[in-house]
C-alpha positions as CSV (number, residue, x, y, z in Angstrom):
1,X,18.2,79.7,168.7
2,X,15.5,78.9,166.0
3,X,13.7,76.5,168.2
4,X,13.5,79.0,170.8
5,X,12.0,81.5,168.5
6,X,9.8,79.3,167.1
7,X,8.7,78.3,170.6
8,X,8.1,82.0,171.5
9,X,6.0,82.8,168.3
10,X,3.9,79.5,168.9
11,X,3.3,80.9,172.6
12,X,2.4,84.3,171.0
13,X,0.1,82.6,168.3
14,X,-1.5,80.5,171.2
15,X,-2.2,83.5,173.5
16,X,-3.8,85.6,170.4
17,X,-5.8,82.6,169.5
18,X,-7.2,82.0,173.2
19,X,-7.9,85.8,173.7
20,X,-10.1,85.9,170.7
21,X,-12.5,83.6,172.3
22,X,-15.9,85.0,172.9
23,X,-18.1,83.7,175.6
24,X,-21.7,82.8,174.3
25,X,-24.7,80.8,175.4
26,X,-23.0,77.7,173.7
27,X,-19.6,77.9,175.6
28,X,-16.6,79.8,173.9
29,X,-16.7,80.5,170.5
30,X,-13.5,81.0,168.4
31,X,-14.4,83.4,165.5
32,X,-12.1,83.0,162.4
33,X,-10.9,86.6,162.2
34,X,-7.3,86.4,162.3
35,X,-4.4,83.9,162.1
36,X,-0.6,84.3,162.7
37,X,1.6,83.4,159.8
38,X,5.2,82.2,160.8
39,X,7.7,82.8,158.1
40,X,10.1,80.2,156.8
41,X,13.1,82.6,156.9
42,X,14.4,83.5,160.6
43,X,14.9,87.1,159.6
44,X,11.4,87.7,158.6
45,X,8.5,89.1,160.8
46,X,5.4,87.4,161.7
47,X,2.4,88.4,159.8
48,X,-1.1,88.7,160.8
49,X,-3.8,88.1,158.1
50,X,-7.5,89.4,158.7
51,X,-10.5,87.9,157.2
52,X,-12.7,90.7,155.4
53,X,-15.9,89.2,156.7
54,X,-15.2,90.3,160.1
55,X,-14.0,93.8,159.6
56,X,-16.6,95.5,161.7
57,X,-15.5,93.4,164.8
58,X,-11.8,94.3,164.6
59,X,-10.0,97.5,165.1
60,X,-10.0,99.9,162.1
61,X,-6.1,99.8,162.3
62,X,-5.8,96.2,161.9
63,X,-8.5,96.0,159.1
64,X,-7.1,98.7,156.5
65,X,-5.1,96.3,154.4
66,X,-7.4,93.2,154.5
67,X,-6.1,92.1,151.0
68,X,-2.7,91.7,151.7
69,X,-0.5,90.5,154.4
70,X,0.5,93.1,157.2
71,X,3.1,93.1,160.0
72,X,1.6,93.4,163.6
73,X,2.7,96.2,165.6
74,X,2.7,96.7,169.2
75,X,0.6,99.5,169.2
76,X,-2.1,97.7,167.1
77,X,-2.0,95.0,169.7
78,X,-2.7,97.6,172.4
79,X,-5.6,98.7,170.4
80,X,-7.2,95.5,170.2
81,X,-6.3,94.8,173.8
82,X,-8.0,98.1,175.0
83,X,-10.9,97.2,172.8
84,X,-11.3,93.7,174.4
85,X,-11.2,95.3,177.8
86,X,-13.9,97.8,176.9
87,X,-16.3,95.1,175.4
88,X,-15.3,92.8,178.5
89,X,-16.3,95.7,180.8
90,X,-19.8,96.1,179.0
91,X,-20.6,92.5,179.7
92,X,-21.5,93.4,183.1
93,X,-24.4,95.9,183.9
94,X,-22.4,98.7,185.7
95,X,-19.7,98.4,182.9
96,X,-22.4,98.8,180.2
97,X,-23.9,101.7,181.9
98,X,-20.7,103.6,182.2
99,X,-19.8,102.9,178.6
100,X,-23.2,104.0,177.7
101,X,-22.9,107.1,179.6
102,X,-19.4,107.9,178.1
103,X,-20.6,107.3,174.5
104,X,-23.8,109.5,175.1
105,X,-21.9,112.3,176.1
106,X,-19.1,112.0,173.4
107,X,-21.2,110.9,170.3
108,X,-24.5,112.7,171.0
109,X,-24.0,115.5,173.6
110,X,-26.5,114.1,176.0
111,X,-26.1,114.9,179.7
112,X,-27.0,113.5,182.9
113,X,-30.7,113.8,182.7
114,X,-30.6,112.1,179.4
115,X,-28.6,109.4,181.1
116,X,-31.1,109.0,183.9
117,X,-33.8,108.2,181.3
118,X,-31.8,105.8,179.3
119,X,-30.9,104.0,182.6
120,X,-34.5,103.6,183.5
121,X,-35.6,102.7,180.0
122,X,-32.9,99.9,179.4
123,X,-33.2,98.7,183.0
124,X,-37.0,98.1,182.2
125,X,-36.2,96.6,178.9
126,X,-33.1,94.4,179.8
127,X,-31.5,95.0,183.3
128,X,-28.4,95.9,180.9
129,X,-27.9,92.3,180.2
130,X,-26.5,91.9,176.6
131,X,-27.9,88.3,176.5
132,X,-31.4,89.4,177.4
133,X,-33.9,88.0,174.9
134,X,-37.9,88.2,175.1
135,X,-39.2,84.8,174.5
136,X,-42.4,86.2,173.0
137,X,-41.3,88.8,170.7
138,X,-37.7,87.6,170.0
139,X,-36.3,91.2,170.9
140,X,-32.6,90.7,171.9
141,X,-29.8,92.6,173.8
142,X,-29.5,95.6,176.0
143,X,-31.7,97.9,173.9
144,X,-34.2,95.0,172.9
145,X,-33.8,95.1,169.1
146,X,-36.6,93.7,167.2
147,X,-35.9,92.3,165.1
148,X,-32.5,91.7,166.7
149,X,-30.8,91.6,163.1
150,X,-31.4,95.4,162.9
151,X,-28.1,95.7,165.2
152,X,-26.3,94.6,161.9
153,X,-26.5,98.1,160.9
154,X,-23.7,98.8,163.6
155,X,-21.8,95.2,163.8
156,X,-22.0,91.9,162.8
157,X,-21.1,91.0,166.3
158,X,-24.3,92.2,167.8
159,X,-25.0,88.7,169.5
160,X,-21.9,88.6,171.8
161,X,-20.6,92.4,171.9
162,X,-22.5,94.7,174.4
163,X,-20.5,97.8,173.0
164,X,-22.4,97.0,169.4
165,X,-25.8,96.7,171.2
166,X,-25.1,100.0,173.1
167,X,-24.0,101.9,169.9
168,X,-27.0,100.4,168.0
169,X,-29.5,101.4,170.7
170,X,-28.3,105.0,171.1
171,X,-28.3,105.6,167.2
172,X,-32.0,104.1,167.2
173,X,-33.1,106.5,169.9
174,X,-31.3,109.3,168.3
175,X,-32.9,108.7,165.0
176,X,-36.3,107.6,166.1
177,X,-36.9,109.7,169.2
178,X,-34.2,112.3,169.4
179,X,-33.4,111.8,173.0
180,X,-33.5,108.9,175.4
181,X,-36.0,111.1,177.5
182,X,-38.5,111.0,174.5
183,X,-37.9,107.5,174.2
184,X,-38.8,106.7,177.8
185,X,-42.0,108.9,177.5
186,X,-42.8,106.4,174.6
187,X,-42.2,103.6,176.4
188,X,-44.1,104.6,179.5
189,X,-47.2,105.2,177.3
190,X,-47.2,102.0,175.6
191,X,-44.5,99.6,177.2
192,X,-42.3,99.7,174.4
193,X,-40.3,101.9,172.2
């Protein structure tokens, strides 16, 4: 029985590790964000230890107790799974567009006309490619942040997370121009925003 339980938890740990891989220009990266701790006693439950430096890239429910061990509940795993699917969808231009449209409406109250402007702007800037990089200026991502490290304001995972890039881009437009149409108007005048 003990060997069976150990094999099951080893499988779970392997799946958690493999699903945390992030595709990058350098292949797969495995961020050191979590690890599964298997207890010695058979009655105890597995524990998840989160590393504080990656708090912005992990669901808030998993990072609320960074300094202590915490049991993983199925609803937390479901949250992480849903967030992973959300990020994976945004890796494709159509998924990024859909997510940006949802975020615009829910977080800023911008409608279809503002989305049209945003779509034109970010299509011209990056073609909605989260890996886009301007070799002359160094601007990076869907919103072409310059310098790219500005996106750390929203999340440290800006290199590999298109949702972080979208969040930052919408925040930047809101703070600097007020609306995507105003930002697009600026872009048409000067070829940057």
